[in-house]
FITOR-928181 format. One record per residue (C-alpha): x, y, z. Coordinates in nm, 4 decimals. Example, Ala and Ser with C-alpha at 12.3 -4.5 7.8 and 13.67 -1.06 7.14 Angstrom:
x->1.2300 | y->-0.4500 | z->0.7800
x->1.3670 | y->-0.1060 | z->0.7140
end
This chain:
x->0.0000 | y->0.0000 | z->0.0000
x->0.1447 | y->0.3412 | z->-0.0905
x->0.2086 | y->0.5889 | z->0.1888
x->0.1284 | y->0.9620 | z->0.1958
x->0.4767 | y->1.0736 | z->0.1007
x->0.4759 | y->0.8770 | z->-0.2280
x->0.1297 | y->0.9721 | z->-0.3587
x->0.0455 | y->1.2930 | z->-0.1732
x->-0.2956 | y->1.1566 | z->-0.0652
x->-0.4175 | y->0.9717 | z->0.2376
x->-0.5245 | y->0.6078 | z->0.1847
x->-0.9044 | y->0.5434 | z->0.1701
x->-0.9110 | y->0.3870 | z->0.5174
x->-1.0584 | y->0.6987 | z->0.6811
x->-1.4136 | y->0.6403 | z->0.5502
x->-1.4580 | y->0.2939 | z->0.7121
x->-1.3130 | y->0.4342 | z->1.0359
x->-1.5608 | y->0.7229 | z->1.0313
x->-1.8511 | y->0.4830 | z->0.9688
x->-1.7410 | y->0.2629 | z->1.2580
x->-1.7054 | y->0.5611 | z->1.4916
x->-2.0526 | y->0.6938 | z->1.4027
x->-2.2065 | y->0.3474 | z->1.4524
x->-2.0370 | y->0.3153 | z->1.7923
x->-2.1643 | y->0.6588 | z->1.8987
x->-2.5199 | y->0.5695 | z->1.7951
x->-2.5077 | y->0.2450 | z->1.9920
x->-2.3847 | y->0.4270 | z->2.3021
x->-2.6597 | y->0.6892 | z->2.2635
x->-2.9320 | y->0.4255 | z->2.2184
x->-2.8098 | y->0.2293 | z->2.5196
x->-2.9078 | y->0.5230 | z->2.7390
x->-3.2560 | y->0.5567 | z->2.5878
x->-3.5750 | y->0.3746 | z->2.6751
x->-3.6164 | y->0.1996 | z->2.3407
x->-3.8924 | y->-0.0398 | z->2.4541
x->-4.1690 | y->0.2071 | z->2.3692
x->-4.0039 | y->0.2953 | z->2.0386
x->-3.9991 | y->-0.0687 | z->1.9339
x->-4.3496 | y->-0.1414 | z->2.0615
x->-4.5019 | y->0.1521 | z->1.8740
x->-4.5115 | y->0.4040 | z->2.1599
x->-4.7509 | y->0.4180 | z->2.4500
x->-5.1295 | y->0.4032 | z->2.4410
x->-5.4017 | y->0.5365 | z->2.6707
x->-5.4761 | y->0.1771 | z->2.7738
x->-5.1236 | y->0.0807 | z->2.8801
x->-5.1149 | y->-0.0670 | z->3.2276
x->-5.1931 | y->-0.3695 | z->3.4415
x->-5.5499 | y->-0.4992 | z->3.4211
x->-5.7356 | y->-0.7713 | z->3.6144
x->-6.0752 | y->-0.9309 | z->3.5697
x->-6.2825 | y->-1.2390 | z->3.5024
x->-6.4196 | y->-1.4636 | z->3.2323
x->-6.7710 | y->-1.6063 | z->3.2518
x->-6.9245 | y->-1.8921 | z->3.0536
x->-7.2636 | y->-1.8244 | z->2.8909
x->-7.3265 | y->-2.1064 | z->2.6429
x->-7.1728 | y->-2.4283 | z->2.5150
x->-7.0894 | y->-2.7878 | z->2.5899
x->-7.0800 | y->-2.9299 | z->2.9392
x->-6.6982 | y->-2.9451 | z->2.9424
x->-6.6603 | y->-2.5720 | z->2.8667
x->-6.4885 | y->-2.3778 | z->3.1464
x->-6.7493 | y->-2.2085 | z->3.3659
x->-6.5299 | y->-1.9237 | z->3.4907
x->-6.1779 | y->-1.7913 | z->3.4960
x->-5.9556 | y->-1.5013 | z->3.5962
x->-5.7533 | y->-1.2687 | z->3.3735
x->-5.4355 | y->-1.0790 | z->3.4549
x->-5.3296 | y->-0.8606 | z->3.1635
x->-5.0548 | y->-0.6188 | z->3.0726
x->-5.1008 | y->-0.3705 | z->2.7921
x->-4.7876 | y->-0.2044 | z->2.6619
x->-4.7793 | y->0.0049 | z->2.3448
x->-5.1382 | y->-0.1026 | z->2.2774
x->-5.0402 | y->-0.4731 | z->2.2748
x->-5.2378 | y->-0.7027 | z->2.5054
x->-5.0601 | y->-0.9923 | z->2.6761
x->-5.2790 | y->-1.1722 | z->2.9296
x->-5.2676 | y->-1.4849 | z->3.1407
x->-5.5952 | y->-1.6740 | z->3.1801
x->-5.6572 | y->-1.8932 | z->3.4831
x->-5.9421 | y->-2.1328 | z->3.4097
x->-6.0754 | y->-2.3606 | z->3.6851
x->-5.9123 | y->-2.6523 | z->3.5000
x->-5.5823 | y->-2.4984 | z->3.3853
x->-5.4109 | y->-2.1950 | z->3.2395
x->-5.4115 | y->-2.0205 | z->2.9040
x->-5.3397 | y->-1.6865 | z->2.7468
x->-5.5008 | y->-1.4060 | z->2.5510
x->-5.3369 | y->-1.1639 | z->2.3138
x->-5.4377 | y->-0.8894 | z->2.0743
x->-5.4040 | y->-0.5224 | z->1.9942
x->-5.6014 | y->-0.2308 | z->2.1347
x->-5.6863 | y->0.0281 | z->1.8669
x->-5.6797 | y->0.3993 | z->1.9505
x->-6.0614 | y->0.3977 | z->1.9790
x->-6.0458 | y->0.1124 | z->2.2353
x->-6.1497 | y->-0.1789 | z->2.0109
x->-5.9803 | y->-0.5112 | z->2.0817
x->-5.8477 | y->-0.6497 | z->1.7532
x->-5.6967 | y->-0.9837 | z->1.6514
x->-5.7433 | y->-1.1446 | z->1.9887
x->-5.7136 | y->-1.5182 | z->2.0477
x->-5.7652 | y->-1.7080 | z->2.3725
x->-5.6053 | y->-2.0393 | z->2.4631
x->-5.6835 | y->-2.3091 | z->2.7153
x->-5.4578 | y->-2.6015 | z->2.8077
x->-5.2166 | y->-2.5008 | z->2.5313
x->-5.4727 | y->-2.5017 | z->2.2487
x->-5.6439 | y->-2.2194 | z->2.0621
x->-5.9798 | y->-2.1982 | z->2.2330
x->-6.1726 | y->-1.8937 | z->2.1142
x->-6.1577 | y->-1.5523 | z->1.9533
x->-6.2287 | y->-1.2507 | z->2.1701
x->-6.3679 | y->-0.9087 | z->2.0895
x->-6.4517 | y->-0.6111 | z->2.3038
x->-6.3898 | y->-0.2506 | z->2.3900
x->-6.1534 | y->-0.0770 | z->2.6296
x->-6.2310 | y->0.2494 | z->2.8055
x->-6.0141 | y->0.4531 | z->3.0391
x->-6.0466 | y->0.2212 | z->3.3442
x->-6.2734 | y->-0.0662 | z->3.2330
x->-6.3035 | y->-0.3101 | z->2.9450
x->-6.5523 | y->-0.5783 | z->2.8492
x->-6.6327 | y->-0.8079 | z->2.5643
x->-6.7200 | y->-1.1543 | z->2.4473
x->-6.5392 | y->-1.4685 | z->2.3389
x->-6.6582 | y->-1.7396 | z->2.1047
x->-6.5087 | y->-2.0699 | z->1.9987
x->-6.6377 | y->-2.3815 | z->1.8269
x->-6.7857 | y->-2.5264 | z->2.1461
x->-6.8009 | y->-2.2468 | z->2.4059
x->-6.8849 | y->-1.8815 | z->2.4371
x->-6.8998 | y->-1.6249 | z->2.7119
x->-6.8038 | y->-1.2812 | z->2.8348
x->-6.4943 | y->-1.1185 | z->2.9841
x->-6.4382 | y->-0.7973 | z->3.1779
x->-6.1343 | y->-0.6139 | z->3.3074
x->-6.0542 | y->-0.3218 | z->3.5344
x->-5.7337 | y->-0.1214 | z->3.5213
x->-5.5265 | y->-0.1838 | z->3.8327
x->-5.2410 | y->0.0594 | z->3.7612
x->-5.0731 | y->0.2579 | z->3.4865
x->-4.7335 | y->0.1662 | z->3.3485
end
């Protein structure tokens, strides 16, 4: 490789060094930021910890008759644990800006059980669930903000 004294110019190694330095600075800057909300799509009015219940209204005899819900909403994304009288499950989905629950599935004993729909307000939420064999209602109350 020629040196500066022979050609009068600096070798083209400066550009990769500059790129590496800028990348390192960006990583250091991002490490100090709370990037969780940036990645999750920001915060929503419904973000927080929610708790409530599930009630059976119609279906086969082996449908769960009741259950409890503990949910966390972060960035408008619902992640809930369901405690049925005969096991556990989960519920997920997205809360739209107007409070509608969208794309929500419920599970029981590790299997997809039902689809849920409903509406969230500032401190309360309620809706219905329906599967092939069972249907019912659910309701939540906001326990605390995040």
